[in-house]
C-alpha positions as CSV (number, residue, x, y, z in Angstrom):
1,X,-54.1,313.6,25.3
2,X,-54.6,317.2,24.1
3,X,-52.4,320.0,23.2
4,X,-49.3,321.0,25.2
5,X,-48.8,319.5,28.3
6,X,-45.2,319.4,29.8
7,X,-44.5,316.3,31.4
8,X,-42.9,316.9,34.8
9,X,-41.0,314.7,37.5
10,X,-40.6,315.0,41.2
11,X,-37.6,317.5,40.9
12,X,-39.3,319.8,38.6
13,X,-41.5,322.2,40.0
14,X,-41.6,325.2,37.5
15,X,-44.2,325.7,34.8
16,X,-43.7,325.6,31.2
17,X,-44.4,329.1,30.8
18,X,-41.7,330.1,33.3
19,X,-39.3,327.7,31.8
20,X,-39.9,328.9,28.3
21,X,-39.2,332.6,29.5
22,X,-36.1,331.7,30.9
23,X,-35.0,329.5,28.1
24,X,-35.6,331.8,24.9
25,X,-36.5,335.4,26.0
26,X,-38.4,335.4,23.1
27,X,-42.0,335.8,24.0
28,X,-43.2,339.0,22.0
29,X,-45.9,341.1,23.0
30,X,-49.0,340.1,21.1
31,X,-49.9,343.0,18.9
32,X,-53.7,343.1,20.0
33,X,-54.9,345.1,17.1
34,X,-53.7,342.6,14.5
35,X,-55.1,339.6,16.8
36,X,-58.7,341.4,16.7
37,X,-58.3,341.8,12.8
38,X,-57.5,338.1,12.2
39,X,-60.3,337.2,14.9
40,X,-62.9,339.2,13.0
41,X,-62.8,337.1,9.6
42,X,-61.8,333.8,8.4
43,X,-61.2,335.1,4.9
44,X,-58.3,336.2,3.2
45,X,-57.2,339.9,3.8
46,X,-54.9,341.9,1.7
47,X,-51.3,342.0,3.1
48,X,-50.0,345.2,4.1
49,X,-46.6,344.7,2.8
50,X,-44.0,342.0,2.1
51,X,-43.1,339.3,4.7
52,X,-40.1,340.1,7.0
53,X,-36.8,339.2,5.5
54,X,-34.6,336.9,7.6
55,X,-30.9,337.0,7.0
56,X,-29.1,333.8,6.3
57,X,-25.9,332.9,8.3
58,X,-22.9,334.0,6.5
59,X,-21.8,330.6,5.5
60,X,-25.2,329.6,4.3
61,X,-25.7,327.7,1.1
62,X,-28.3,329.0,-1.5
63,X,-31.7,326.8,-2.2
64,X,-30.2,326.5,-5.7
65,X,-26.6,325.9,-4.9
66,X,-26.1,322.2,-6.0
67,X,-22.4,322.0,-4.5
68,X,-23.4,319.7,-1.7
69,X,-25.4,317.2,-3.2
70,X,-24.0,314.3,-1.2
71,X,-25.1,315.9,1.9
72,X,-28.6,317.2,0.6
73,X,-29.2,313.3,-0.6
74,X,-28.2,311.8,2.6
75,X,-31.5,310.7,3.8
76,X,-33.3,309.6,0.8
77,X,-30.8,308.7,-1.8
78,X,-31.6,311.3,-4.3
79,X,-29.7,312.3,-7.4
80,X,-27.0,314.8,-8.0
81,X,-28.8,318.1,-8.4
82,X,-31.7,317.3,-6.1
83,X,-32.7,320.8,-5.8
84,X,-36.3,320.5,-6.9
85,X,-38.0,323.3,-8.2
86,X,-35.9,326.1,-7.1
87,X,-35.0,327.6,-10.5
88,X,-38.7,327.4,-11.9
89,X,-39.3,330.8,-10.4
90,X,-35.9,331.9,-9.2
91,X,-36.1,335.3,-10.7
92,X,-39.5,336.1,-9.7
93,X,-39.9,338.2,-6.5
94,X,-41.4,336.6,-3.3
95,X,-45.3,336.8,-3.2
96,X,-46.3,339.2,-0.2
97,X,-47.4,337.3,2.8
98,X,-51.1,336.7,3.4
99,X,-50.3,335.8,7.1
100,X,-49.6,338.0,10.0
101,X,-46.0,336.4,10.6
102,X,-44.3,337.4,14.0
103,X,-41.0,339.2,13.5
104,X,-39.2,338.7,16.8
105,X,-35.7,339.2,16.5
106,X,-33.4,336.0,17.0
107,X,-30.1,337.3,15.8
108,X,-27.9,339.9,18.0
109,X,-26.5,342.8,16.6
110,X,-23.3,341.2,16.5
111,X,-24.7,338.4,14.1
112,X,-24.7,335.8,17.0
113,X,-27.3,333.6,18.4
114,X,-28.9,335.1,21.6
115,X,-27.6,332.9,24.7
116,X,-30.1,330.6,26.3
117,X,-32.3,330.4,23.0
118,X,-34.3,327.5,23.0
119,X,-34.1,327.7,19.1
120,X,-30.3,327.3,19.3
121,X,-31.0,323.8,20.6
122,X,-32.5,323.2,17.2
123,X,-29.3,324.2,15.2
124,X,-27.9,320.7,16.4
125,X,-30.8,319.1,14.5
126,X,-31.5,318.1,10.9
127,X,-35.0,319.7,10.5
128,X,-36.9,317.4,7.9
129,X,-40.5,318.7,6.7
130,X,-42.6,315.8,5.3
131,X,-45.6,317.8,3.7
132,X,-49.0,316.4,2.6
133,X,-49.7,317.8,-1.1
134,X,-53.0,315.3,-1.7
135,X,-56.2,316.8,-3.3
136,X,-57.8,317.4,-0.1
137,X,-55.2,320.2,1.1
138,X,-56.9,322.7,-1.4
139,X,-60.3,322.6,1.1
140,X,-60.6,324.9,3.7
141,X,-60.1,323.6,7.2
142,X,-63.5,322.7,7.7
143,X,-63.3,320.5,4.6
144,X,-65.4,323.0,2.2
145,X,-64.7,324.4,-1.3
146,X,-62.6,327.6,-0.8
147,X,-64.3,330.7,-2.2
148,X,-64.1,334.3,-1.9
149,X,-60.4,334.1,-0.9
150,X,-60.8,331.9,1.8
151,X,-57.4,330.3,3.3
152,X,-57.1,326.5,2.3
153,X,-55.3,323.8,4.4
154,X,-52.5,324.4,1.7
155,X,-52.6,328.1,2.7
156,X,-52.1,327.2,6.2
157,X,-49.7,324.5,5.6
158,X,-47.4,327.4,4.0
159,X,-47.8,329.8,6.7
160,X,-46.5,327.0,9.1
161,X,-43.7,326.2,7.1
162,X,-42.6,329.8,6.4
163,X,-42.5,330.3,10.3
164,X,-40.7,327.3,10.9
165,X,-38.1,328.3,8.3
166,X,-37.9,331.9,9.7
167,X,-36.9,330.5,13.2
168,X,-34.7,327.9,12.3
169,X,-32.6,329.1,9.6
170,X,-30.4,331.7,11.5
171,X,-29.3,328.9,13.6
172,X,-28.5,326.2,11.0
173,X,-26.2,326.5,7.9
174,X,-27.9,323.3,6.7
175,X,-31.1,324.9,6.4
176,X,-34.0,322.6,6.5
177,X,-34.9,319.7,4.3
178,X,-38.5,319.5,2.6
179,X,-40.3,316.3,1.0
180,X,-43.8,316.1,-0.2
181,X,-45.9,313.0,-0.1
182,X,-46.3,313.0,-3.8
183,X,-44.5,315.7,-5.7
184,X,-41.1,314.9,-7.3
185,X,-39.6,316.8,-10.5
186,X,-39.8,315.6,-14.0
187,X,-36.2,314.3,-13.4
188,X,-37.0,312.3,-10.0
189,X,-35.9,314.7,-7.4
190,X,-37.9,314.5,-4.3
191,X,-35.9,316.7,-1.8
192,X,-35.8,320.3,-1.2
193,X,-33.4,322.2,0.6
194,X,-34.2,325.8,2.1
195,X,-31.6,328.0,3.5
196,X,-33.7,331.3,3.4
197,X,-37.2,331.6,4.4
198,X,-38.4,333.4,1.6
199,X,-37.4,330.2,-0.8
200,X,-40.6,328.6,0.9
201,X,-42.9,331.1,-1.0
202,X,-41.1,330.2,-4.3
203,X,-41.3,326.5,-3.6
204,X,-45.0,326.8,-3.0
205,X,-45.3,328.4,-6.4
206,X,-44.2,325.5,-8.1
207,X,-45.7,322.5,-5.8
208,X,-49.5,322.3,-5.6
209,X,-51.8,319.7,-4.2
210,X,-52.4,316.8,-6.5
211,X,-54.6,313.5,-6.7
212,X,-55.4,310.9,-6.7
213,X,-53.4,308.4,-4.7
214,X,-54.7,309.3,-0.9
215,X,-52.1,310.0,1.5
216,X,-49.0,307.9,1.3
217,X,-47.4,309.1,4.4
218,X,-46.2,305.5,5.5
219,X,-44.2,305.3,2.5
220,X,-42.4,308.5,3.1
221,X,-41.9,308.0,6.7
222,X,-40.5,304.4,6.1
223,X,-37.9,305.7,3.2
224,X,-36.6,308.6,5.4
225,X,-36.0,306.8,8.8
226,X,-34.8,303.7,7.3
227,X,-31.9,305.9,5.3
228,X,-31.2,307.8,8.4
229,X,-31.0,304.6,10.6
230,X,-28.4,303.4,8.3
231,X,-26.4,306.4,8.2
232,X,-26.5,306.5,12.1
233,X,-25.4,302.8,12.2
234,X,-22.3,303.8,10.1
235,X,-21.5,306.7,12.3
236,X,-21.6,304.6,15.6
237,X,-19.4,302.3,13.9
238,X,-16.8,305.1,13.2
239,X,-17.3,304.9,9.2
240,X,-18.2,308.4,9.1
241,X,-17.2,311.2,11.6
242,X,-20.6,313.2,12.2
243,X,-24.4,313.0,12.1
244,X,-27.1,315.1,13.5
245,X,-29.9,314.1,15.1
246,X,-33.0,314.0,12.9
247,X,-36.6,316.0,13.6
248,X,-39.2,314.9,10.9
249,X,-42.2,317.2,11.1
250,X,-45.3,315.7,9.1
251,X,-48.1,318.2,8.3
252,X,-51.0,316.7,7.1
253,X,-54.6,317.0,6.9
254,X,-55.6,313.5,6.5
255,X,-55.5,309.8,7.8
256,X,-52.5,307.9,5.7
257,X,-53.4,305.2,3.3
258,X,-52.4,302.6,5.5
259,X,-52.6,303.4,9.4
260,X,-51.6,300.0,10.6
261,X,-48.4,300.0,8.2
262,X,-47.3,303.7,9.3
263,X,-47.7,302.6,13.1
264,X,-45.5,299.4,12.6
265,X,-42.7,301.4,10.7
266,X,-42.5,304.2,13.5
267,X,-42.6,301.2,16.3
268,X,-39.9,299.1,14.0
269,X,-37.8,302.6,13.6
270,X,-38.0,303.3,17.6
271,X,-37.0,299.6,18.6
272,X,-33.9,299.8,15.8
273,X,-32.9,303.0,17.1
274,X,-32.7,301.8,21.0
275,X,-30.8,298.4,19.8
276,X,-28.2,300.6,18.2
277,X,-27.9,303.0,21.1
278,X,-27.7,300.2,23.5
279,X,-25.0,298.5,21.6
280,X,-23.0,301.7,21.3
281,X,-24.1,303.5,24.8
282,X,-20.1,303.8,25.6
283,X,-19.8,306.0,22.6
284,X,-22.9,308.0,22.9
285,X,-23.7,308.1,26.7
286,X,-27.1,309.1,28.2
287,X,-28.7,312.2,26.4
288,X,-31.8,314.2,27.4
289,X,-32.9,314.7,23.6
290,X,-33.9,312.0,21.3
291,X,-31.7,311.2,18.2
292,X,-34.8,311.0,16.0
293,X,-38.4,312.2,16.4
294,X,-41.4,312.6,14.4
295,X,-43.9,315.4,14.9
296,X,-47.4,315.2,13.5
297,X,-49.5,318.3,12.8
298,X,-52.9,318.1,11.6
299,X,-54.4,321.0,9.5
300,X,-58.0,320.7,8.9
301,X,-60.8,319.3,11.0
302,X,-60.9,315.9,9.3
303,X,-62.5,313.7,12.1
304,X,-60.7,310.3,10.7
305,X,-57.1,312.2,10.8
306,X,-58.1,313.6,14.3
307,X,-58.8,310.0,15.6
308,X,-55.7,308.6,13.8
309,X,-53.4,311.1,15.2
310,X,-54.7,310.7,19.0
311,X,-54.3,306.9,18.8
312,X,-51.0,307.2,16.9
313,X,-49.7,309.6,20.0
314,X,-51.3,307.5,22.9
315,X,-50.6,303.9,21.6
316,X,-46.8,304.8,21.6
317,X,-47.1,305.7,25.3
318,X,-49.2,302.6,26.3
319,X,-47.7,300.0,24.2
320,X,-46.0,297.3,26.4
321,X,-42.4,297.1,25.5
322,X,-42.3,300.0,23.2
323,X,-38.7,301.4,23.7
324,X,-39.5,304.9,24.0
325,X,-41.9,307.5,22.3
326,X,-40.6,309.2,19.4
327,X,-43.9,310.5,18.2
328,X,-45.8,313.9,19.2
329,X,-48.5,315.6,17.8
330,X,-49.6,319.2,17.6
331,X,-53.2,319.9,17.5
332,X,-53.5,322.9,15.0
333,X,-57.0,323.1,14.7
334,X,-57.5,323.2,18.6
335,X,-54.5,325.8,18.8
336,X,-56.5,328.0,16.4
337,X,-59.5,328.0,18.6
338,X,-57.3,329.7,21.1
339,X,-58.4,333.2,21.5
340,X,-54.8,334.6,22.3
341,X,-53.3,332.7,19.0
342,X,-54.7,335.2,16.5
343,X,-53.6,333.8,13.2
344,X,-49.6,333.2,13.9
345,X,-47.8,330.8,15.8
346,X,-46.2,332.6,18.8
347,X,-42.4,331.9,19.8
348,X,-43.7,329.6,22.5
349,X,-46.0,327.7,20.3
350,X,-43.0,327.0,17.6
351,X,-40.8,325.6,20.7
352,X,-43.5,323.4,21.7
353,X,-44.2,322.1,18.1
354,X,-40.8,321.8,17.1
355,X,-39.6,320.3,20.6
356,X,-42.3,318.0,21.3
357,X,-41.0,314.9,19.5
358,X,-37.3,315.0,20.4
359,X,-37.6,316.5,24.1
360,X,-39.4,313.8,26.6
361,X,-40.0,316.8,28.8
362,X,-42.8,317.9,26.2
363,X,-45.9,316.5,25.5
364,X,-49.2,317.4,23.5
365,X,-51.7,318.0,26.0
366,X,-53.9,321.2,27.3
367,X,-51.5,324.0,28.2
368,X,-51.7,324.7,32.0
């Protein structure tokens, strides 16, 4: 499987691009001069100004507002005050953005979401970002020591997170939840809630790649999915009134410590999810979008990681008895090779990245 192929059936004859154009209306024209600048050098270019400011919705909570700890700690059982390193740099100005972030407007003049906007569908989801902060993230994409201002894998990860936050937060007053594979605060907090895109930079001022310990992706995926399935079960039993579907996006540069264990965890999660939904089908009905999805994004050109992700993606589709595929893979390295990509994720790229694991129609294969 490659990058971005949309699955079709006999009744679906429209191309992915035409469907996206109808659904989003967000395809901004590419700034050719900026793209040319980005393609001319792999080295860091001094920013021309601060990052675009995304306005949070009226009822959004601030990153360091701990008034709703119970909601914030729903999935991993964190302790009250689970806001992480928000206060470490609370009074500092956000750093300028070293990436050319697109500024396509997503809110109309009345403050409402544009109709038929594909990003609006994601407001129904809890977006969870699981980020690799292992020491190899300090290398360049091709695995070399960074020098002369070259962007590291960590820089690219920060750019992706910033753009996801900027697109999603205007639609979701809950914001997005961020976990790291290793980092936690001195008092044990492991989850960070972001309700303003600019807060991403403050978080990345505090958290830096660290070693040793490898890449414990399996442990973190288990913790998040296990807690979510228990909460979902309570919802189906009528013990809680509402629950959002969950979209987990794991951005990593390497193969996990235990590939077999991670595969087993995901398979078991999918089977338990299907069993719960089959038992309570009368309540939930048949839905097009999945209740839970896991999207993997590789930053870097580590061969072992590439093979692992491709195997993970294909294995779930070909395994007999697999209830359904809740995994998708976004090939960031291949996307960078696209001459039209510049150095930023376009609106259509973000739709594919964010929808791949929750919408069965989208798959990570070559763009038509």
